[in-house]
Residue frames relative to the residue before (quaternion, step in Angstrom):
aa qw qx qy qz dx dy dz
X 1.0000 0.0000 0.0000 0.0000 0.00 0.00 0.00
X 0.2875 0.7628 -0.5276 0.2389 3.54 0.43 1.16
X 0.1860 -0.7738 0.5998 0.0824 3.50 -1.21 0.63
X 0.5482 -0.5774 0.4816 0.3661 3.52 -1.22 0.49
X 0.0052 0.8184 -0.5722 0.0531 3.58 -0.77 0.99
X 0.7793 -0.3095 0.1604 0.5208 3.56 -0.05 1.30
X 0.7942 -0.3153 0.1424 0.4995 3.55 0.76 1.06
X 0.7600 0.2560 -0.2002 0.5629 3.61 1.17 0.09
X 0.5149 -0.6438 0.4717 0.3130 3.54 -1.27 0.12
X 0.1083 -0.7748 0.6215 0.0411 3.53 -1.13 0.75
X 0.3372 -0.7595 0.5208 0.1955 3.57 -0.81 0.97
X 0.6624 -0.4816 0.3885 0.4224 3.54 -1.31 0.23
X 0.6119 0.5484 -0.3463 0.4528 3.61 1.08 -0.67
X 0.6452 0.5081 -0.3183 0.4735 3.57 1.01 -0.78
X 0.6271 0.5260 -0.3340 0.4676 3.56 1.01 -0.80
X 0.6540 0.5045 -0.2993 0.4777 3.58 0.95 -0.90
X 0.6386 0.5257 -0.3197 0.4621 3.58 0.97 -0.85
X 0.6461 0.5166 -0.3159 0.4647 3.59 0.97 -0.83
X 0.6049 0.5452 -0.3542 0.4597 3.58 1.02 -0.76
X 0.6698 0.5026 -0.2996 0.4571 3.57 0.88 -0.94
X 0.6402 0.5149 -0.3227 0.4700 3.58 1.01 -0.78
X 0.6586 0.5092 -0.3091 0.4598 3.58 0.91 -0.89
X 0.6545 0.5104 -0.3110 0.4630 3.56 0.90 -0.92
X 0.6492 0.5181 -0.3112 0.4619 3.57 0.95 -0.88
X 0.6696 0.5031 -0.2922 0.4615 3.57 0.91 -0.93
X 0.6754 0.4877 -0.2964 0.4671 3.59 0.91 -0.89
X 0.6413 0.5036 -0.3264 0.4780 3.60 1.02 -0.72
X 0.6208 0.5244 -0.3372 0.4754 3.59 1.06 -0.72
X 0.6376 0.5143 -0.3173 0.4779 3.58 0.98 -0.84
X 0.6107 0.5520 -0.3405 0.4543 3.58 1.02 -0.80
X 0.6623 0.4900 -0.2964 0.4832 3.60 0.98 -0.85
X 0.6462 0.5122 -0.3140 0.4706 3.57 0.99 -0.82
X 0.6209 0.5409 -0.3429 0.4521 3.58 1.00 -0.77
X 0.6242 0.5290 -0.3337 0.4682 3.57 0.99 -0.81
X 0.6467 0.5077 -0.3055 0.4803 3.60 1.02 -0.84
X 0.6695 0.5020 -0.3055 0.4543 3.60 0.88 -0.91
X 0.6248 0.5246 -0.3405 0.4674 3.57 1.01 -0.76
X 0.6510 0.5025 -0.3059 0.4797 3.57 0.98 -0.85
X 0.6473 0.5311 -0.3101 0.4502 3.57 0.93 -0.92
X 0.6926 0.4635 -0.2777 0.4778 3.57 0.87 -0.93
X 0.6521 0.5190 -0.3128 0.4555 3.58 1.01 -0.75
X 0.6641 0.5204 -0.2977 0.4468 3.57 0.95 -0.88
X 0.7794 0.3308 -0.1556 0.5088 3.56 1.03 -0.80
X 0.2776 0.8162 -0.4776 0.1692 3.57 1.26 0.26
X 0.6494 0.5166 -0.3178 0.4587 3.59 0.91 -0.89
X 0.6430 0.5182 -0.3190 0.4651 3.59 0.98 -0.82
X 0.6458 0.5141 -0.3228 0.4630 3.57 1.01 -0.77
X 0.6371 0.5242 -0.3229 0.4637 3.56 1.00 -0.82
X 0.6960 0.4737 -0.2840 0.4588 3.58 0.84 -0.97
X 0.6624 0.4789 -0.3038 0.4895 3.59 1.20 -0.45
X 0.5050 -0.6793 0.4063 0.3442 3.59 1.29 0.03
X 0.5249 0.6586 -0.3912 0.3711 3.56 1.17 0.50
X 0.2054 0.8297 -0.4980 0.1464 3.56 1.21 0.47
X 0.6946 0.4827 -0.2870 0.4497 3.60 0.81 -0.97
X 0.6365 0.5235 -0.3296 0.4606 3.58 1.00 -0.80
X 0.6789 0.4866 -0.2869 0.4691 3.55 0.90 -0.94
X 0.6250 0.5414 -0.3318 0.4541 3.56 0.99 -0.84
X 0.6687 0.4865 -0.2930 0.4800 3.58 0.94 -0.89
X 0.6516 0.5120 -0.3184 0.4603 3.60 0.96 -0.82
X 0.6390 0.5150 -0.3263 0.4691 3.59 0.97 -0.82
X 0.6338 0.5220 -0.3216 0.4716 3.58 1.01 -0.82
X 0.6782 0.4908 -0.2885 0.4648 3.59 0.91 -0.92
X 0.6019 0.5451 -0.3569 0.4618 3.58 1.06 -0.69
X 0.6481 0.5176 -0.3108 0.4642 3.57 0.95 -0.89
X 0.6399 0.5196 -0.3173 0.4690 3.58 0.98 -0.84
X 0.6723 0.4964 -0.2940 0.4638 3.59 0.89 -0.95
X 0.6150 0.5441 -0.3456 0.4543 3.57 1.03 -0.77
X 0.6885 0.4814 -0.2782 0.4657 3.60 0.89 -0.94
X 0.6333 0.5139 -0.3313 0.4744 3.58 1.01 -0.78
X 0.6308 0.5431 -0.3288 0.4461 3.58 0.99 -0.82
X 0.6427 0.5151 -0.3165 0.4706 3.58 0.96 -0.86
X 0.6621 0.5073 -0.2975 0.4646 3.57 0.93 -0.94
X 0.6619 0.5045 -0.3106 0.4592 3.59 0.93 -0.88
X 0.6281 0.5294 -0.3435 0.4553 3.61 0.97 -0.78
X 0.6518 0.5047 -0.3111 0.4729 3.58 0.96 -0.85
X 0.6617 0.5087 -0.3010 0.4613 3.57 0.95 -0.89
X 0.6556 0.5067 -0.3086 0.4672 3.59 0.93 -0.89
X 0.6623 0.5052 -0.3113 0.4574 3.59 0.87 -0.91
X 0.6478 0.5105 -0.3101 0.4729 3.57 0.98 -0.84
X 0.6758 0.4976 -0.2897 0.4602 3.55 0.92 -0.92
X 0.6380 0.5201 -0.3276 0.4639 3.57 1.05 -0.72
X 0.6085 0.5315 -0.3482 0.4754 3.59 1.09 -0.67
X 0.6246 0.5263 -0.3305 0.4729 3.56 1.05 -0.77
X 0.6247 0.5325 -0.3342 0.4632 3.59 0.99 -0.82
X 0.6406 0.5275 -0.3232 0.4549 3.59 0.94 -0.86
X 0.6563 0.5033 -0.3040 0.4728 3.57 0.98 -0.87
X 0.6590 0.5073 -0.3112 0.4599 3.57 0.94 -0.86
X 0.6318 0.5132 -0.3275 0.4798 3.58 1.05 -0.75
X 0.6329 0.5580 -0.3181 0.4324 3.55 0.97 -0.95
X 0.7818 0.3055 -0.1532 0.5215 3.57 0.94 -0.89
X 0.4508 -0.7348 0.4114 0.2959 3.55 1.33 0.36
X 0.4642 0.6851 -0.4333 0.3571 3.56 0.98 0.91
X 0.3464 0.7736 -0.4844 0.2166 3.60 1.21 0.12
X 0.7343 0.4551 -0.2580 0.4327 3.56 0.73 -1.04
X 0.7263 0.4313 -0.2594 0.4682 3.62 1.13 -0.41
X 0.6187 0.5684 -0.3482 0.4157 3.61 1.21 -0.11
X 0.2177 -0.8204 0.5216 0.0858 3.57 -0.03 1.34
X 0.6112 0.5590 -0.3527 0.4353 3.61 1.04 -0.71
X 0.6261 0.5406 -0.3324 0.4531 3.55 1.02 -0.83
X 0.6581 0.5213 -0.3026 0.4512 3.56 0.89 -0.96
X 0.6749 0.4968 -0.2966 0.4580 3.58 0.88 -0.92
X 0.6749 0.4729 -0.3065 0.4763 3.59 0.92 -0.84
X 0.5943 0.5560 -0.3582 0.4576 3.59 1.10 -0.64
X 0.6580 0.5107 -0.3037 0.4626 3.58 0.91 -0.92
X 0.6434 0.5149 -0.3228 0.4655 3.59 1.02 -0.79
X 0.6419 0.5077 -0.3231 0.4752 3.58 0.98 -0.82
X 0.6289 0.5441 -0.3318 0.4453 3.56 0.97 -0.85
X 0.6547 0.5006 -0.3014 0.4795 3.58 0.97 -0.87
X 0.6605 0.5131 -0.3035 0.4565 3.60 0.94 -0.89
X 0.6603 0.5024 -0.3107 0.4636 3.58 0.92 -0.90
X 0.6664 0.4952 -0.3081 0.4645 3.59 0.87 -0.89
X 0.6389 0.5157 -0.3177 0.4743 3.57 1.01 -0.80
X 0.6369 0.5343 -0.3140 0.4587 3.58 0.95 -0.91
X 0.6735 0.4952 -0.2971 0.4613 3.58 0.84 -0.98
X 0.6785 0.4952 -0.2945 0.4557 3.59 0.88 -0.91
X 0.6674 0.4875 -0.3021 0.4751 3.59 0.96 -0.84
X 0.6272 0.5240 -0.3382 0.4666 3.58 1.03 -0.73
X 0.6485 0.5209 -0.3212 0.4526 3.60 0.91 -0.87
X 0.6413 0.5112 -0.3195 0.4746 3.59 1.02 -0.77
X 0.6348 0.5178 -0.3202 0.4758 3.59 1.01 -0.81
X 0.6600 0.5088 -0.3058 0.4605 3.58 0.88 -0.94
X 0.6390 0.5220 -0.3196 0.4659 3.57 0.96 -0.84
X 0.6519 0.5127 -0.3071 0.4668 3.58 0.98 -0.83
X 0.6443 0.5106 -0.3173 0.4728 3.58 0.98 -0.82
X 0.6625 0.5027 -0.3144 0.4579 3.58 0.89 -0.86
X 0.6229 0.5305 -0.3461 0.4590 3.61 1.05 -0.66
X 0.6481 0.5046 -0.3132 0.4767 3.58 1.00 -0.84
X 0.6559 0.5027 -0.3116 0.4691 3.58 0.91 -0.90
X 0.6429 0.5213 -0.3178 0.4625 3.57 0.96 -0.84
X 0.6329 0.5364 -0.3178 0.4591 3.57 1.00 -0.87
X 0.6720 0.4863 -0.2902 0.4772 3.58 0.92 -0.90
X 0.6470 0.5208 -0.3230 0.4537 3.58 0.96 -0.83
X 0.6361 0.5203 -0.3299 0.4645 3.58 1.01 -0.77
X 0.6537 0.5027 -0.3109 0.4725 3.58 0.96 -0.87
X 0.6383 0.5290 -0.3146 0.4623 3.55 1.01 -0.84
X 0.6597 0.4991 -0.2965 0.4773 3.59 0.98 -0.88
X 0.6347 0.5267 -0.3342 0.4562 3.59 1.01 -0.76
X 0.6409 0.5124 -0.3211 0.4728 3.57 1.03 -0.77
X 0.6397 0.5207 -0.3248 0.4627 3.57 0.99 -0.81
X 0.6741 0.4954 -0.2959 0.4610 3.55 0.91 -0.94
X 0.6821 0.4639 -0.2989 0.4798 3.59 0.86 -0.88
X 0.6300 0.5370 -0.3309 0.4530 3.59 1.07 -0.63
X 0.6837 0.4720 -0.2943 0.4724 3.59 0.98 -0.76
X 0.5850 0.5715 -0.3739 0.4375 3.61 1.15 -0.47
X 0.6769 0.5044 -0.2919 0.4498 3.56 1.07 -0.68
X 0.5411 0.6381 -0.4068 0.3669 3.62 1.12 -0.47
X 0.6780 0.4640 -0.3288 0.4657 3.67 0.76 -0.82
X 0.6172 0.5430 -0.3465 0.4518 3.60 1.06 -0.70
X 0.6563 0.5025 -0.3092 0.4703 3.57 0.99 -0.82
X 0.6597 0.5137 -0.3110 0.4519 3.58 1.02 -0.73
X 0.6244 0.5458 -0.3351 0.4471 3.60 1.14 -0.60
X 0.6276 0.5750 -0.3439 0.3965 3.61 1.10 -0.55
């Protein structure tokens, strides 16, 4: 049960294995999104005081979009995997061209989703890092003034 795959052959087992990898990756992203939402919520006041309200607002919006896309992709992958099981059951995997084409489209969508999510996460971490640096600078400048106040 092999199919032509961008110049090589891929077995039904490989297709199933890829589904499992995609599901695992999307579930991991789902957990990370929960962490990012918590991180942004916990530090919201710091972001506001740093003048980053618009950046955070956009990031929160993008997180919500990614969360919804992840849910949709999981449903699509699960549905497609059920189709694979049916095709294997009836020994039609190698002759079903529509299945192969839709699989390739899902593969492209999943890879795009993962890459876009990673870029979003990187952007969020840069904003958080920027706020943390500003917060540390305030702490350092604040502690420098304490000895001066004590000398008076």
